N, C-alpha and C positions, 0 to 999 in steps of 0.2 A: 346588341342589346339596347343601344341608344335609340335605334329605329323603333324597337318594340315599345319602349317607354314613350316615345313621341306619338306613336299610334294610340296608346292608351290615353294619353293626354288629350289628343284630338277627339277621341270618342267621348271622354268625360266632359269636354267643353261643349260638344254638341248636345249632350244630354242636359247639361246645366243651362244652356241657352234656350232649350225648350221648356224649362221649368218656369211656371207662371210667377213664382216668387222672384225670379231674377228680373223679369219684365216689370213686375210691380215695384220692386225695390228701386230699379233704375228710374222709373217714372216718379216715385215718391221723392227720391233724392233730387231730381230735376225740379219738381214743383216746389218743394221746400227750399231748395237752393235759390230759386227765383224769389220766393216770398222773403227769405232772409236777406237776399241781396238788396231788394228795394227797401225793406224795413231798416236794415243795418246801415245803408248809405244815406238815409234821410238826414241825419244830423251832421253830415260831412261839412256843409258850409259853415255852420256855427262853430265847429270844433277845429276847422282848418286842417282836416286830415283827408288824405287821398281816398276817394270813394272805393277803389278796389281794396285798399287796406282795411277799411271798415267791413267790406264784404267778406274778406278773408277771416276777420275776427268772428263774424256772424256764422260763417260756414264751419269754423272750428267748433263752435258750440253745437251745431247740428251733428257734426261728424262724431263727436264723443259718444252720442247715443245711437245714431243710425248705422254707422259703419260696423261696429261690433255686432249689432243685431243681424244685419245682412250677412256678415261673415258666418255667424253661427247657423243661419238658415241654409247657407250653401253647403256647410260641411257636416252637420250633425248626422246626416243620413248616409255618409260616404261608405261606411263599412257595415253599420247596423242594418241598413237597407239591403245591402248585398247578402247579408246573412239570412234575413227574413225571406228573401226571394230565392235563396238557395244557389246564388251565383258566386258567392265568395269562395266556396270550395273549388269551383272551376277556375277562378282567377288565380288562386294560389298554386294551381298545378301548372300554370304557364311558365315557360323558361325565363322568367323575369324575377329578380330578387325582390323580396318584400320591401326593401328600401326603395327600389325603382317604382313599385306599385304605389307606395305612399307618395313619392316625389311626383309621379304623374298626376295623381288625384289632386294633390296640393297645388301643383302648377296650373291645372285647369281651373280650380276654384279661384286662385289668385288672379288669373287672367280675366275671368268674368267679373270679379270684384273690382279690379283696376279699371275695367271698361265702364262699369257703372259710376265709379267715382269721377273718371275723366269726363264722361258725358254730363253728369250733374254739375260739376264745377265749371266745365267748359261752357255750357249754355248760360249759366249765371254770369260768367265773366264776359262773354260776348255781348250779352244784353246790357250789362252795366257799362262796359267800354263803349258800346255803340251809342248809348244815351249821354254819357258823361265824359267820355275819353278815357284813355289808359296811360298810366305812367310806368316806367321801368320798375320802380319800387313796388307798385301795386301788383304787377304781373309776377314779379319775383315772389311776393308773399303768397299768391295763389299757387304758383308752381311748387313752392316749399310745402304748402299745406297739402297739396295733392299727393306728393311723395310720402309725407309722414302719415297721411290718412291710409295709404296703401300699406305702409308698415304696421299701422294699428290694426288694419283688417287682417294682416298676416298672423298677428298674435291670436286673434279669435278664430281664424280658420284652423290654426293648429290646435286650439282648445277643442273645437268641434271634432276634429279628426281623432284626437285623443279620447274624447268621450265616446265617439262612434266605434272605435276599436275596442273599447272596454265593455260594451254592453251588447246584448243580443237583439233587442227590440228597438225599432226607430222611435216608438212612443216614449220609451224610457230615455233615449238619447235626447229627444226634444225637450222633455221635462228638465233634464239635467242642464241642457244648454240654456234654457230660459232662466233657471236658477243661477247659473254662472253670470248671465247678463245682469240680472237684478243685483247680485252681490257686488260684482266687479265694477259696474257702471253707476249704480245708484247708491247702494247701501254703504259702500266703502267710503265714499266722500262724506256722507252724513256722519259715519262713525268717526272719521278723522276730524271733522269740524267739531263734533261734540267733545272729543278728547282735547282739542286745542282750547275750547271754551272752558272746560273743566280745569285744564292746566294753568290757565291765566298767566301766560308768558313765562312759564317755568322751564325746566330742563327738557321736557318732552317737546315743547314748541320750538325750542332753539336747536335741538340736536336730533331727536328721533323723527319728528314730523317731516323735515326736509328729505330725509332718506326714504321714508315711507312714501312720500309724495312722488319722488322720482322712480321708485320701484314699481309703482302702479302704472301699467301701460297707458290707461286713459289719462291719468294726471300727467304722465311724462309727455304725452302728445300735446295736451293743452298747455303745459308749461313751456315746452320748446317753442310752440308757435306764438305764445304770448311774448316771450322774450325776444323772439326773432322779429316780430312786428313792432316791438318797442312802443306799444300803445297803451300800456297799463294806466298811464296818467291822463290819457286823452279820450279813451273809449270807455263808457260806462260798463261795468261788469267785468272788467279785465284787471282789477286791482287786487285779485285774490291770491296772487303768487307771493310767497314769502320774500320780502325784500332782503333778508339776511341770508339767503341761500348761498352756501359756500361750496357746494359741490361743483365739479368741473362742468363747463358749458356743454360738453359732449355727453354727459351722463344720461339725459333723456333719450337721445338717439341710441346710445348703447343699450338702454332698457328695451327699446322697441325692436332692436336687432337680436338681443339675447333671448327674449321670451319665446319667439317662434322656434329657435334652434333647440331650446330645452324641451319645449312641449312636443316638437316633432320627434325628438329622441325618445321621449316617453311613449309616444304613439307607436314608434317603430318597435320598441321593446315589447309593448303589449301585443302588437300584430304578430310578432315572431312566436308568441306563445299559443297562437290559434292553430289548431290542427286542421289540415286540409280535409 
């Protein structure tokens, strides 16, 4: 059975690699990574901060928006597209459990996404290190950022798989995926900011807001990297994390690990209700 799952994973990865969205997304991440690397490292001399550290903070801002979008583009068609083409019924007759089918598709998607992230971050890191040198701390920040970006992508890959298993038409899945991206990546932060302003330092700001911040995958990703880089006082734009956060330091990572597991469990339960 493991061999069959591996074969499905390899097939899905070949299909994904032929997808123009994957090539475009990798190119976009590389181009924007280079732009942000140069723009983000420009104040390093005046701030006295390692250039790769500033590059990591700039790439973290990019990743919050681009990584979830790439993940949703990779996964929204995974089952809905098979349904429309009439191949899902054939796949479900294979001697592979539905959990194995879901795992194979998810593994292929995660492999392609991880490749795009590594290429994008790697090119930016090589260029900045070649021009300005590299420090162990800066390389550590980039490596930490890459790992957490892959975890963030896994969350939204699982979202896409859940959506795709729940609808029959790829167009519907694409619309729902875009809606999730807008709400989870853009509107949630705006809503939280509005609530904090309205609360004016009250109970919500001190108790509820930190929990909601860590529970959001995008904010957990941003918060973890902000605290790990320890540059909130030196890098403009990174002073938005609550200084009174009393949750455990591992809470953001726990969020990034727990969300994909919960969402994949939901996708599997949905997939099991589909008749072959």
